[in-house]
C-alpha positions in Angstrom: 211.2 -19.4 238.1 214.9 -20.3 237.9 217.3 -18.0 236.1 219.6 -19.7 233.6 223.2 -18.7 233.0 224.5 -18.7 229.5 226.4 -16.9 226.8 223.6 -14.5 226.1 223.8 -10.7 226.8 224.2 -10.2 230.5 223.4 -6.5 230.7 219.8 -5.6 231.6 220.3 -2.1 230.1 221.3 -3.7 226.9 218.2 -6.0 227.1 216.0 -3.0 227.6 217.4 -1.2 224.6 217.0 -4.3 222.4 213.5 -4.7 223.6 212.8 -1.1 222.6 214.1 -1.8 219.1 211.9 -4.8 218.9 208.8 -2.7 219.7 209.8 -0.1 217.1 210.4 -2.7 214.4 207.1 -4.4 214.9 205.3 -1.1 215.3 206.2 0.0 211.7 205.4 -3.4 210.2 202.2 -3.5 208.2 199.8 -6.5 208.5 200.4 -7.6 204.9 201.4 -10.8 203.2 204.6 -11.8 201.4 206.2 -9.2 199.2 203.2 -6.8 198.8 205.6 -3.9 198.8 206.7 -4.7 195.2 206.7 -1.6 192.9 206.7 1.0 195.6 208.6 4.0 194.2 211.3 5.7 196.3 214.7 5.2 197.8 215.9 4.6 201.3 212.4 4.8 203.0 210.9 2.4 200.5 213.8 0.0 200.9 213.4 0.2 204.7 209.7 -0.6 204.6 209.9 -3.3 201.9 211.1 -6.1 204.2 208.5 -5.1 206.8 205.7 -5.7 204.3 206.3 -9.4 204.0 205.5 -11.7 206.9 207.7 -14.5 205.4 210.7 -12.2 205.6 209.8 -11.0 209.1 209.5 -14.5 210.4 212.8 -15.7 208.9 214.7 -12.6 210.1 213.4 -12.8 213.6 214.3 -16.5 213.7 217.9 -15.7 212.7 218.2 -13.4 215.7 216.6 -15.9 218.1 218.8 -18.8 216.8 221.9 -16.6 217.3 220.7 -16.0 220.9 220.3 -19.7 221.4 223.9 -20.4 220.1 225.4 -17.5 222.2 228.6 -15.7 221.4 229.9 -15.2 218.8 226.9 -16.5 216.8 224.5 -14.0 218.5 226.2 -11.3 216.5 227.8 -13.3 213.6 224.5 -14.6 212.2 222.8 -11.2 212.1 225.9 -9.8 210.3 226.2 -12.7 207.8 222.6 -12.5 206.7 222.4 -8.8 205.6 225.8 -9.0 203.8 224.9 -12.1 201.8 221.4 -10.7 201.3 222.9 -7.6 199.7 224.8 -9.9 197.3 221.5 -11.6 196.4 219.9 -8.3 196.0 222.6 -7.3 193.5 221.9 -10.5 191.5 218.2 -9.6 191.4 218.8 -6.0 190.3 221.1 -7.3 187.5 218.4 -9.7 186.4 220.5 -12.8 187.2 217.9 -15.7 187.4 217.6 -17.7 190.6 215.1 -20.5 190.5 212.7 -21.2 193.3 213.1 -17.9 195.1 209.7 -18.0 196.8 210.2 -21.6 197.7 213.6 -20.8 199.2 212.1 -18.0 201.2 209.3 -20.2 202.6 211.9 -22.9 203.4 214.0 -20.4 205.3 211.1 -19.8 207.7 210.6 -23.6 208.1 214.2 -24.5 208.6 215.2 -21.5 210.8 212.0 -21.9 212.9 212.8 -25.6 213.4 216.4 -24.7 214.5 214.9 -22.5 217.2 212.2 -25.0 218.1 214.7 -27.8 218.4 217.3 -25.5 220.1 219.8 -26.9 217.5 223.4 -26.1 218.2 225.5 -26.9 215.1 229.0 -25.5 214.7 229.0 -21.8 214.0 230.2 -22.3 210.4 227.3 -24.6 209.7 224.8 -22.1 211.2 226.4 -19.3 209.2 226.2 -21.4 206.0 222.5 -22.1 206.5 221.7 -18.5 207.2 223.8 -17.3 204.2 222.1 -19.8 201.8 218.7 -18.5 202.7 219.8 -14.9 202.6 220.5 -15.1 198.9 216.8 -15.9 198.2 215.6 -13.1 200.4 218.0 -10.6 198.8 217.2 -11.7 195.3 213.5 -11.2 195.9 214.1 -7.6 197.1 216.5 -6.9 194.2 214.0 -8.1 191.6 211.3 -6.0 193.1 213.4 -2.9 193.1 211.2 0.0 191.8 212.5 1.4 188.6 212.3 4.9 190.0 214.3 4.1 193.2 217.8 4.9 194.0 219.3 1.4 194.0 222.0 2.1 196.6 219.6 3.9 199.0 216.9 1.2 198.5 219.4 -1.5 199.3 220.7 0.4 202.4 217.1 0.7 203.6 216.2 -2.9 203.4 219.5 -4.0 204.9 218.9 -1.7 207.9 215.3 -3.0 208.3 216.6 -6.5 208.2 219.2 -5.7 210.9 216.4 -4.3 213.1 214.4 -7.5 212.7 217.5 -9.5 213.7 217.7 -7.3 216.8 214.1 -8.1 217.5 215.0 -11.8 217.5 218.0 -11.3 219.7 215.8 -9.3 222.2 213.3 -12.2 222.2 216.1 -14.6 222.6 217.1 -13.0 225.9 214.1 -14.7 227.4 215.9 -18.0 227.0 217.9 -17.1 230.1 214.9 -18.4 232.1 213.3 -21.9 231.9 209.8 -20.6 231.1 211.3 -18.2 228.5 213.2 -21.0 226.8 210.0 -23.0 226.5 208.1 -20.0 225.1 210.8 -19.2 222.5 211.0 -22.8 221.3 207.3 -22.7 220.9 207.6 -19.5 218.9 210.2 -21.3 216.7 207.6 -24.0 216.1 205.1 -21.3 215.1 207.6 -19.7 212.7 208.2 -23.1 211.1 204.4 -23.7 210.7 204.1 -20.2 209.2 206.8 -21.2 206.7 204.7 -24.3 205.8 201.7 -22.0 205.2 203.8 -19.7 203.0 205.1 -22.8 201.1 201.6 -24.2 200.5 200.2 -20.8 199.5 197.9 -20.5 202.6 199.5 -17.2 203.6 
């Protein structure tokens, strides 16, 4: 098995830490379908769990991290930063009741498109990748903002789901480290295809 060189994180200690974060993020994720966490009262803890209760959100967030790993520096960090920032903006729109048509469709499409980017190992300019990620982030954020429990502390809830989203991005980055090896690159591209297929299932209402 040949080891590949590239712009991904070179430090094994860092890889181990990211892998640990990956395990933690998936360990707390419940086996539920899209947005079943709506209406859960609370603040930070509810906001943290909310993204982990929707497989559509999990799939897209992990894909963002993996795609960033494929693109290398600076995208490996830029994409996981752009998404939560823009998602918070979308969340504010949802909290304020600003309508956004096709939210569920946009979320499903995010899994399809981002999964395909991984499956195809697409390498567009970083500004294009950031734009794609940001566009989908608005839909994810709006969904969370709209479902904000009436009893929740809005700021704490938003902080929780932004943090959870960041951990899912780290999960993707940790998985993306496997692309340093030929067999890992094949496996991760196959995973991207699986994410895209899951997005099709979300879009058609199968999941």
